[in-house]
Each structure stands twice: as C-alpha cells, then as structure tokens.
DRENDO-1510 file (C-alpha; in Angstrom, 1 decimal, always signed):
<recs>
REC; n; res; u; v; w
REC; 1; MET; +62.9; +1.9; -93.3 .
REC; 2; ILE; +59.3; +1.1; -93.6 .
REC; 3; VAL; +60.0; -2.6; -93.6 .
REC; 4; VAL; +62.0; -2.2; -90.4 .
REC; 5; LEU; +59.1; -0.3; -88.8 .
REC; 6; ILE; +56.7; -3.0; -89.8 .
REC; 7; ILE; +59.0; -5.7; -88.4 .
REC; 8; VAL; +59.2; -3.9; -85.1 .
REC; 9; ILE; +55.4; -3.5; -84.9 .
REC; 10; PHE; +55.0; -7.2; -85.6 .
REC; 11; VAL; +57.4; -8.2; -82.9 .
REC; 12; ILE; +55.7; -6.0; -80.4 .
REC; 13; VAL; +52.2; -7.4; -81.2 .
REC; 14; THR; +53.6; -10.9; -81.1 .
REC; 15; LEU; +55.1; -10.5; -77.7 .
REC; 16; ALA; +51.9; -8.9; -76.4 .
REC; 17; LYS; +49.9; -11.9; -77.6 .
REC; 18; ALA; +52.4; -14.4; -76.3 .
REC; 19; ILE; +52.8; -13.1; -72.8 .
REC; 20; ARG; +49.8; -13.2; -70.4 .
REC; 21; ILE; +49.8; -12.3; -66.7 .
REC; 22; ILE; +46.9; -13.8; -64.7 .
REC; 23; PRO; +45.9; -12.1; -61.4 .
REC; 24; GLN; +45.6; -14.0; -58.2 .
REC; 25; ALA; +42.2; -15.8; -57.6 .
REC; 26; ASN; +41.5; -15.8; -61.3 .
REC; 27; ALA; +41.8; -18.4; -64.0 .
REC; 28; GLY; +41.9; -18.2; -67.8 .
REC; 29; VAL; +40.9; -20.8; -70.4 .
REC; 30; VAL; +43.1; -21.1; -73.5 .
REC; 31; GLU; +41.8; -22.3; -76.8 .
REC; 32; ARG; +44.1; -23.4; -79.5 .
REC; 33; LEU; +42.6; -23.3; -82.9 .
REC; 34; GLY; +39.1; -23.1; -81.3 .
REC; 35; LYS; +39.7; -26.1; -79.1 .
REC; 36; TYR; +40.3; -26.2; -75.3 .
REC; 37; HIS; +44.0; -26.3; -74.7 .
REC; 38; LYS; +44.7; -25.5; -71.1 .
REC; 39; THR; +43.8; -23.3; -68.1 .
REC; 40; LEU; +46.1; -20.5; -67.1 .
REC; 41; MET; +46.9; -20.2; -63.4 .
REC; 42; PRO; +47.8; -16.9; -61.7 .
REC; 43; GLY; +51.2; -15.6; -62.7 .
REC; 44; LEU; +53.2; -15.2; -66.0 .
REC; 45; ASN; +52.0; -17.4; -68.8 .
REC; 46; LEU; +53.2; -17.8; -72.5 .
REC; 47; LEU; +50.9; -18.4; -75.4 .
REC; 48; VAL; +51.5; -19.1; -79.1 .
REC; 49; PRO; +50.6; -15.9; -80.9 .
REC; 50; PHE; +47.9; -16.1; -83.4 .
REC; 51; ILE; +47.2; -19.7; -82.6 .
REC; 52; ASP; +46.1; -19.6; -78.9 .
REC; 53; ARG; +43.2; -17.5; -77.7 .
REC; 54; LEU; +42.5; -16.6; -74.1 .
REC; 55; ARG; +38.9; -16.5; -73.0 .
REC; 56; PRO; +37.7; -14.0; -70.4 .
REC; 57; LEU; +39.0; -14.6; -67.0 .
REC; 58; ILE; +36.9; -16.3; -64.4 .
REC; 59; ASP; +36.9; -15.2; -60.7 .
REC; 60; LEU; +37.7; -18.1; -58.4 .
REC; 61; ARG; +36.6; -16.3; -55.2 .
REC; 62; GLU; +33.4; -17.1; -53.4 .
REC; 63; GLN; +30.7; -14.9; -54.7 .
REC; 64; VAL; +27.5; -13.7; -53.0 .
REC; 65; VAL; +24.4; -13.2; -55.2 .
REC; 66; SER; +21.1; -11.8; -53.8 .
REC; 67; PHE; +18.2; -12.7; -56.0 .
REC; 68; PRO; +15.1; -10.6; -56.2 .
REC; 69; PRO; +12.0; -11.6; -54.2 .
REC; 70; GLN; +10.2; -14.7; -55.6 .
REC; 71; PRO; +6.5; -15.4; -55.0 .
REC; 72; VAL; +6.1; -18.8; -53.5 .
REC; 73; ILE; +2.8; -20.6; -52.7 .
REC; 74; THR; +2.8; -22.5; -49.3 .
REC; 75; GLU; +0.9; -25.7; -48.5 .
REC; 76; ASP; -2.0; -23.7; -47.0 .
REC; 77; ASN; -2.4; -21.7; -50.3 .
REC; 78; LEU; -0.8; -18.5; -49.2 .
REC; 79; VAL; +1.5; -16.5; -51.5 .
REC; 80; VAL; +4.6; -15.3; -49.7 .
REC; 81; SER; +7.5; -13.3; -51.1 .
REC; 82; ILE; +10.9; -14.8; -50.3 .
REC; 83; ASP; +14.3; -13.1; -50.8 .
REC; 84; THR; +17.2; -15.6; -51.3 .
REC; 85; VAL; +21.0; -15.1; -50.9 .
REC; 86; VAL; +23.3; -17.7; -52.4 .
REC; 87; PHE; +27.0; -18.1; -51.6 .
REC; 88; PHE; +28.9; -20.1; -54.4 .
REC; 89; GLN; +32.4; -20.5; -55.7 .
REC; 90; VAL; +33.8; -21.6; -59.1 .
REC; 91; THR; +36.1; -24.5; -58.6 .
REC; 92; ASP; +36.6; -25.6; -62.2 .
REC; 93; ALA; +37.1; -22.9; -64.8 .
REC; 94; ARG; +36.9; -25.3; -67.8 .
REC; 95; ALA; +33.5; -26.8; -66.6 .
REC; 96; ALA; +32.1; -23.3; -65.7 .
REC; 97; THR; +33.1; -22.3; -69.3 .
REC; 98; TYR; +32.0; -25.2; -71.3 .
REC; 99; GLU; +29.3; -27.0; -69.2 .
REC; 100; ILE; +27.0; -24.1; -68.8 .
REC; 101; ALA; +26.5; -21.0; -70.8 .
REC; 102; ASN; +25.6; -18.7; -68.0 .
REC; 103; TYR; +26.2; -20.2; -64.6 .
REC; 104; LEU; +25.0; -17.2; -62.7 .
REC; 105; GLY; +21.6; -17.2; -64.3 .
REC; 106; ALA; +21.5; -21.0; -63.9 .
REC; 107; VAL; +22.1; -20.7; -60.2 .
REC; 108; GLU; +19.4; -18.1; -59.8 .
REC; 109; GLN; +16.8; -20.2; -61.6 .
REC; 110; LEU; +17.7; -23.4; -59.9 .
REC; 111; ALA; +17.5; -21.6; -56.5 .
REC; 112; THR; +14.0; -20.3; -57.3 .
REC; 113; THR; +12.6; -23.6; -58.4 .
REC; 114; THR; +14.2; -25.5; -55.5 .
REC; 115; LEU; +12.9; -22.9; -53.1 .
REC; 116; ARG; +9.3; -23.3; -54.4 .
REC; 117; ASN; +9.6; -27.1; -54.1 .
REC; 118; VAL; +10.8; -27.0; -50.5 .
REC; 119; VAL; +8.5; -24.2; -49.3 .
REC; 120; GLY; +5.5; -25.6; -51.2 .
REC; 121; GLY; +5.4; -28.6; -48.8 .
REC; 122; LEU; +5.3; -26.4; -45.7 .
REC; 123; ASN; +2.6; -24.2; -44.3 .
REC; 124; LEU; +3.2; -20.6; -43.4 .
REC; 125; GLU; +3.9; -21.2; -39.7 .
REC; 126; GLN; +6.5; -23.9; -40.6 .
REC; 127; ALA; +8.0; -21.7; -43.3 .
REC; 128; LEU; +8.5; -18.9; -40.8 .
REC; 129; THR; +10.0; -21.1; -38.1 .
REC; 130; SER; +12.0; -23.6; -40.2 .
REC; 131; ARG; +14.5; -21.4; -42.0 .
REC; 132; ASP; +17.5; -23.5; -41.0 .
REC; 133; GLU; +15.9; -26.6; -42.5 .
REC; 134; ILE; +14.9; -24.8; -45.7 .
REC; 135; ASN; +18.5; -23.4; -46.0 .
REC; 136; ALA; +20.0; -26.9; -45.6 .
REC; 137; GLN; +17.7; -28.5; -48.2 .
REC; 138; LEU; +18.4; -25.7; -50.7 .
REC; 139; ARG; +22.1; -26.0; -50.3 .
REC; 140; ILE; +22.1; -29.7; -50.7 .
REC; 141; VAL; +20.0; -29.6; -53.9 .
REC; 142; LEU; +21.9; -26.7; -55.4 .
REC; 143; ASP; +25.3; -28.2; -54.6 .
REC; 144; GLU; +24.4; -31.5; -56.3 .
REC; 145; ALA; +23.0; -29.8; -59.4 .
REC; 146; THR; +25.9; -27.3; -59.8 .
REC; 147; GLY; +28.7; -29.8; -59.1 .
REC; 148; LYS; +29.0; -30.7; -62.8 .
REC; 149; TRP; +29.2; -27.0; -63.7 .
REC; 150; GLY; +32.4; -26.6; -61.7 .
REC; 151; ILE; +30.5; -24.6; -59.0 .
REC; 152; ARG; +30.3; -25.3; -55.3 .
REC; 153; VAL; +27.4; -23.8; -53.4 .
REC; 154; GLY; +28.5; -22.9; -49.9 .
REC; 155; ARG; +25.4; -21.5; -48.2 .
REC; 156; VAL; +21.9; -20.5; -49.1 .
REC; 157; GLU; +20.1; -18.1; -46.8 .
REC; 158; LEU; +16.5; -16.8; -46.8 .
REC; 159; LYS; +16.8; -13.1; -46.3 .
REC; 160; ALA; +13.2; -12.3; -45.9 .
REC; 161; ILE; +9.8; -14.0; -45.9 .
REC; 162; ASP; +7.0; -11.5; -46.4 .
REC; 163; PRO; +3.4; -12.9; -46.1 .
REC; 164; PRO; +0.5; -10.8; -47.5 .
REC; 165; ILE; -0.6; -7.7; -45.7 .
REC; 166; SER; -3.8; -9.2; -44.4 .
REC; 167; ILE; -1.9; -12.2; -43.0 .
REC; 168; GLN; +0.5; -9.8; -41.4 .
REC; 169; ASP; -2.4; -8.0; -39.7 .
REC; 170; SER; -3.9; -11.3; -38.5 .
REC; 171; MET; -0.5; -12.4; -37.2 .
REC; 172; GLU; +0.0; -9.2; -35.4 .
REC; 173; LYS; -3.5; -9.4; -33.8 .
REC; 174; GLN; -2.7; -13.0; -32.8 .
REC; 175; MET; +0.6; -12.1; -31.3 .
REC; 176; ARG; -1.0; -9.2; -29.4 .
REC; 177; ALA; -3.8; -11.5; -28.1 .
REC; 178; GLU; -1.1; -14.0; -27.0 .
REC; 179; ARG; +0.9; -11.4; -25.2 .
REC; 180; GLU; -2.2; -10.1; -23.5 .
REC; 181; ARG; -3.1; -13.6; -22.5 .
REC; 182; ARG; +0.4; -14.2; -21.0 .
REC; 183; ALA; +0.1; -10.8; -19.2 .
REC; 184; VAL; -3.2; -11.8; -17.7 .
REC; 185; ILE; -1.8; -15.2; -16.7 .
REC; 186; LEU; +1.2; -13.6; -15.1 .
REC; 187; THR; -1.0; -11.0; -13.3 .
REC; 188; ALA; -3.3; -13.8; -12.0 .
REC; 189; GLU; -0.3; -15.8; -10.8 .
REC; 190; GLY; +1.1; -12.7; -9.1 .
REC; 191; THR; -2.3; -12.0; -7.5 .
REC; 192; LYS; -2.5; -15.7; -6.4 .
REC; 193; GLN; +1.0; -15.7; -4.9 .
REC; 194; SER; +0.2; -12.4; -3.2 .
REC; 195; ALA; -3.0; -13.7; -1.7 .
REC; 196; ILE; -1.3; -16.9; -0.6 .
REC; 197; LEU; +1.5; -14.9; +1.1 .
REC; 198; GLN; -1.0; -12.5; +2.7 .
REC; 199; ALA; -3.1; -15.5; +4.0 .
REC; 200; GLU; +0.0; -17.1; +5.3 .
REC; 201; GLY; +1.0; -13.9; +7.0 .
REC; 202; ARG; -2.5; -13.5; +8.6 .
REC; 203; ARG; -2.4; -17.2; +9.7 .
REC; 204; GLN; +1.0; -16.8; +11.3 .
REC; 205; ALA; -0.2; -13.5; +12.9 .
REC; 206; GLU; -3.4; -15.2; +14.3 .
REC; 207; ILE; -1.4; -18.1; +15.5 .
REC; 208; LEU; +1.1; -15.9; +17.4 .
REC; 209; SER; -1.8; -13.8; +18.7 .
REC; 210; ALA; -3.6; -16.9; +19.9 .
REC; 211; GLU; -0.5; -18.2; +21.6 .
REC; 212; GLY; +0.0; -14.8; +23.2 .
REC; 213; ASP; -3.7; -14.7; +24.4 .
REC; 214; ALA; -3.3; -18.3; +25.7 .
REC; 215; LYS; -0.2; -17.4; +27.7 .
REC; 216; ALA; -1.8; -14.2; +28.9 .
REC; 217; ALA; -4.9; -16.1; +30.0 .
REC; 218; VAL; -2.7; -18.7; +31.8 .
REC; 219; LEU; -0.8; -15.9; +33.5 .
REC; 220; ARG; -4.0; -14.2; +34.5 .
REC; 221; ALA; -5.5; -17.4; +35.8 .
REC; 222; GLN; -2.3; -18.1; +37.8 .
REC; 223; GLY; -2.4; -14.5; +39.2 .
REC; 224; GLU; -6.1; -14.8; +40.1 .
REC; 225; ALA; -5.4; -18.2; +41.7 .
REC; 226; GLU; -2.6; -16.7; +43.7 .
REC; 227; ALA; -4.8; -13.7; +44.7 .
REC; 228; ILE; -7.6; -16.0; +45.8 .
REC; 229; THR; -5.2; -18.2; +47.7 .
REC; 230; THR; -3.7; -15.1; +49.4 .
REC; 231; VAL; -7.2; -13.7; +50.3 .
REC; 232; PHE; -8.3; -17.1; +51.5 .
REC; 233; ASP; -5.3; -17.4; +53.7 .
REC; 234; ALA; -5.7; -13.9; +55.0 .
REC; 235; ILE; -9.3; -14.5; +55.8 .
REC; 236; HIS; -8.6; -17.6; +57.7 .
REC; 237; ARG; -5.7; -16.0; +59.5 .
REC; 238; GLY; -7.9; -13.0; +60.5 .
REC; 239; ASP; -10.7; -15.4; +61.7 .
REC; 240; PRO; -13.7; -13.0; +60.8 .
REC; 241; ASP; -17.0; -13.3; +62.7 .
REC; 242; PRO; -20.3; -14.2; +61.0 .
REC; 243; LYS; -21.4; -10.5; +61.1 .
REC; 244; LEU; -18.5; -9.4; +58.8 .
REC; 245; LEU; -19.1; -12.3; +56.5 .
REC; 246; ALA; -22.8; -11.5; +56.2 .
REC; 247; TYR; -22.0; -7.9; +55.5 .
REC; 248; GLN; -19.6; -8.7; +52.8 .
REC; 249; TYR; -22.1; -11.2; +51.3 .
REC; 250; LEU; -24.7; -8.5; +51.1 .
REC; 251; GLN; -22.3; -6.1; +49.3 .
REC; 252; THR; -21.8; -8.6; +46.5 .
REC; 253; LEU; -25.5; -9.1; +45.8 .
REC; 254; PRO; -26.0; -5.9; +43.8 .
REC; 255; LYS; -23.3; -7.1; +41.3 .
REC; 256; LEU; -25.7; -9.8; +40.3 .
REC; 257; ALA; -28.1; -7.3; +38.8 .
REC; 258; GLU; -25.4; -5.5; +36.7 .
REC; 259; GLY; -26.0; -5.3; +33.0 .
REC; 260; THR; -28.8; -3.9; +30.8 .
REC; 261; ALA; -29.9; -7.4; +29.7 .
REC; 262; ASN; -30.7; -8.7; +33.2 .
REC; 263; LYS; -34.5; -8.8; +33.8 .
REC; 264; LEU; -34.7; -11.4; +36.5 .
REC; 265; TRP; -32.3; -12.8; +39.0 .
REC; 266; PHE; -32.7; -15.2; +41.9 .
REC; 267; ILE; -31.7; -14.6; +45.5 .
REC; 268; PRO; -29.7; -17.5; +47.1 .
REC; 269; SER; -31.2; -19.4; +50.0 .
REC; 270; GLU; -28.4; -18.1; +52.2 .
REC; 271; PHE; -29.9; -14.5; +51.9 .
REC; 272; THR; -32.2; -15.1; +54.9 .
REC; 273; ASN; -29.3; -16.2; +57.1 .
REC; 274; ALA; -27.3; -13.1; +55.9 .
REC; 275; LEU; -30.2; -10.8; +56.8 .
REC; 276; GLN; -30.5; -12.5; +60.2 .
REC; 277; GLY; -26.8; -11.9; +60.8 .
REC; 278; ILE; -27.2; -8.2; +59.9 .
REC; 279; ALA; -30.2; -7.9; +62.1 .
REC; 280; LYS; -28.3; -9.4; +65.0 .
REC; 281; GLY; -25.3; -7.3; +64.3 .
REC; 282; PHE; -26.9; -3.9; +63.7 .
REC; 283; GLY; -30.7; -4.1; +64.5 .
REC; 284; ALA; -30.7; -5.1; +68.3 .
REC; 285; LYS; -30.5; -2.4; +71.0 .
REC; 286; SER; -28.0; -2.5; +73.8 .
REC; 287; PRO; -29.3; -2.8; +77.5 .
REC; 288; ASP; -27.4; +0.3; +78.5 .
REC; 289; LEU; -29.2; +2.6; +76.1 .
REC; 290; PRO; -32.2; +4.6; +77.4 .
REC; 291; GLY; -35.7; +3.3; +76.5 .
REC; 292; TYR; -34.5; -0.3; +76.3 .
REC; 293; GLY; -37.2; -2.7; +77.3 .
REC; 294; SER; -40.7; -3.8; +76.3 .
REC; 295; PHE; -43.9; -1.9; +76.5 .
REC; 296; GLN; -46.0; -2.3; +79.7 .
REC; 297; PRO; -49.6; -1.2; +79.2 .
REC; 298; GLY; -50.5; -1.7; +82.9 .
REC; 299; ALA; -48.4; +1.3; +84.0 .
REC; 300; ALA; -50.1; +3.5; +81.5 .
REC; 301; ASP; -53.6; +2.3; +82.7 .
REC; 302; GLY; -52.6; +2.9; +86.3 .
REC; 303; ALA; -51.6; +6.4; +85.6 .
REC; 304; GLY; -54.8; +7.1; +83.8 .
REC; 305; SER; -57.0; +5.7; +86.5 .
REC; 306; GLY; -55.2; +7.7; +89.2 .
REC; 307; ASP; -56.3; +10.9; +87.7 .
REC; 308; GLY; -59.9; +9.6; +87.2 .
REC; 309; ALA; -60.4; +11.8; +84.2 .
REC; 310; GLY; -61.1; +9.1; +81.6 .
REC; 311; SER; -64.0; +6.7; +81.2 .
REC; 312; ALA; -63.6; +3.0; +81.5 .
REC; 313; ASP; -64.7; +2.3; +77.9 .
REC; 314; GLY; -62.0; +4.7; +76.5 .
REC; 315; SER; -64.5; +7.3; +75.2 .
REC; 316; ALA; -63.2; +10.8; +74.6 .
REC; 317; ALA; -63.6; +13.6; +77.2 .
REC; 318; PRO; -65.9; +16.5; +76.6 .
REC; 319; ASP; -64.6; +19.3; +74.4 .
REC; 320; GLY; -62.8; +22.1; +76.1 .
REC; 321; ASP; -61.3; +20.0; +78.9 .
REC; 322; PRO; -57.5; +19.7; +78.2 .
REC; 323; GLY; -56.9; +17.6; +81.3 .
REC; 324; ALA; -59.4; +15.1; +80.2 .
REC; 325; ALA; -57.9; +14.8; +76.7 .
REC; 326; ALA; -54.4; +14.2; +78.2 .
REC; 327; SER; -55.7; +11.5; +80.6 .
REC; 328; THR; -57.6; +9.9; +77.7 .
REC; 329; SER; -54.5; +9.7; +75.4 .
REC; 330; SER; -52.3; +8.4; +78.2 .
REC; 331; ALA; -54.8; +5.7; +79.0 .
REC; 332; ARG; -54.8; +4.3; +75.4 .
REC; 333; PRO; -52.3; +1.6; +74.6 .
REC; 334; ALA; -49.3; +2.5; +72.4 .
REC; 335; ALA; -49.5; +1.5; +68.6 .
REC; 336; PRO; -47.3; -1.4; +67.6 .
REC; 337; PRO; -44.1; -0.5; +65.6 .
REC; 338; PRO; -44.2; -1.1; +61.8 .
REC; 339; PRO; -43.1; -4.5; +60.7 .
REC; 340; SER; -39.4; -4.7; +60.0 .
REC; 341; VAL; -38.1; -6.1; +56.7 .
REC; 342; LEU; -36.1; -8.5; +58.7 .
REC; 343; ASP; -39.3; -10.1; +60.0 .
REC; 344; THR; -40.8; -10.4; +56.5 .
REC; 345; PRO; -40.8; -13.9; +55.0 .
REC; 346; LEU; -38.4; -14.3; +52.0 .
REC; 347; SER; -41.3; -15.3; +49.7 .
REC; 348; GLU; -43.0; -12.0; +50.2 .
REC; 349; ILE; -40.0; -9.8; +49.4 .
REC; 350; PRO; -40.1; -8.5; +45.8 .
REC; 351; LEU; -37.2; -9.5; +43.7 .
REC; 352; VAL; -34.6; -6.8; +43.3 .
REC; 353; GLY; -33.6; -6.0; +39.7 .
REC; 354; SER; -36.7; -7.6; +38.1 .
REC; 355; THR; -38.7; -5.7; +35.7 .
REC; 356; PRO; -42.4; -6.1; +35.1 .
REC; 357; GLU; -43.3; -8.1; +32.1 .
REC; 358; GLU; -45.0; -6.1; +29.4 .
</recs>
C-alpha cells in the first residue's frame, strides 16, 4: 500500500513538472541539464521532468519605466534636474535572459548617461525648447545599445526639466518683463492707430466743412450778386434824381466809422457834391413863403430918417426916451446870418470819427 501511494505521488509530481501552460504575451526559457534548450511560447508545453528546467517568465508586452530625476549639467554650467520616461519591449527572451543580467537596470543607467551626453552639449534655453530633438537622440542611442539584449526602445520622453530656484526666478522676471514690453508695444500701437484714425476723421471733417463753407460762400455771393443786380435794375427803372442819390450817399457815410478800432477815416471827394445836392434840395427857400428875399438896408434907413429921432452917426438917444431908442435900433443895419456848414470849405471841416492823438 505504501509503495502504491509513493508511485501515485511520483506520477503526480512528474506530470506537474512535465506540463507547463504559458500565458499570453509571456515567454519561458527552458534549460536542459543547465544549458539553453528552447523558448516556450504561450499555450500548453511539455517538458522532460527532472531534466528540463523552466526559468522565470519574461513579459513580452511594452513596458513603461519612469526613472527618478537625474542631475544634468548643461553647456552653460547650470545643473538641471531631468525626469525621464522610457518605453521599451522585450523581443527576444533568450537574449534578454543570457545577454544581460538585469536589463531594466541597464536601460536606466544607459538612459541616464545618454541623457547627460545629449543635454551637456546644449544650454538651458536649448534644453527647454528642444525636447523633441533630445527625445529622438535618446531613442536612437538606446535602441542601438539595447538591440543585442533583445530589447527594443520605442520612445523616450523627458517628463520634466527643473532648473535651479534662482534660475526659475530669473526666468520668471524675464518673462514678466517680456510680457510687459509686449503689452506696452501693443498699447503704443493701439494709441498710434487711434491717433491716426482720429486725425483722419478730423481731416475728413475739415474737408467736408471747407467744402460746405465754399459752397455756402458761392451761394451767398450768387445771392448778393442777384440782389445787387435787382437793386441796380430797380434804381435804373425808378430813375432817381440827384437829391435822392445824395441823401442815400450821406446815410452810408456813418457806417465808415463803425468799429472800436477806427481812429481815422477819410471823406471821399464826392462829399462836397453830396452836400451841395442836400443844400439845393433842403436848404433853399421857396418864393411863395413869407419873408423870402434879400435884406434892403435903404428901406430901414428911410424909415429911421422919416422919424428924425436918430443921429446921423448912429449914436444912441438920451436915456429915458423910448421913441428915440426904437428909431435908433431900426436905423441900424441887420446882423448877417451865421455861416452855414454848407458854405464852409471841405478842408476846414473836422473829420468825423477821428480821435485826438494822445
């Protein structure tokens, strides 16, 4: 009974060692008597018990490994911290098992050294703006180096590039100054465009106003010309006499002295003719009016001599004799009338509207 039990246990262990099921996207390396024999693919596989040995399975899927930040010195002697992400895939399980002891650590170290070589030839500005170029160079170098390990590097990405705190502050100030400069430039351009548009608007307004004033002046001139023509025609049709014309001429003379700045104005030479026309029209008396005629001193002397009250030399009568006083006053010749302004020469008439010089 014990022997049968031992045989059953041996058969179970043998079957367990002989049958191997490999999951999908995995591969197993089989060693026979310590030497590589074959690679097991996904599915059911049979082994020789106690002779074949299956090594740990290898994942054939693409793997993503994020390495810790690595300090890198740039060309301008600045230490930056760079995080790297590597995408790789095992394509040959035998090479990944026998060509490298730890392919994951090897990929990490190779990515670090390659990153330092690539970034060390760039300054900080280029390192920050040339991520695609850095990624491409890292991928090419890693893919060539890991090809014999049975590993294919698909992508290499720089997750973060962190410069020192002082450099970050300087960069922030620089960016702030750049933004302020751009804002000032945009504001100046806006002000310039606004001033140009305003000047253009004022120019158009002044042009339109000048055109309107010109048209208005033309219309006013045309109206004044028509008015003068109408008045001229009306005057000629009415046939005015010289008296009316002289009167109208005198009415326009005061307008010459209008204005506070006028200190001296000249009278035209026709002013004498106008005064003569006024004198003829309004200063002469009609023959039908009483008292018309010239003074005759002989009649007055005859009346005085008829009374016999006055002396021949025109001396005054004695006081207290009213009759003698009357005869004496009637015997004297009449005083001449005051000179008329119409009889005064033009050169002796003071200028109207003139002010004495201080």
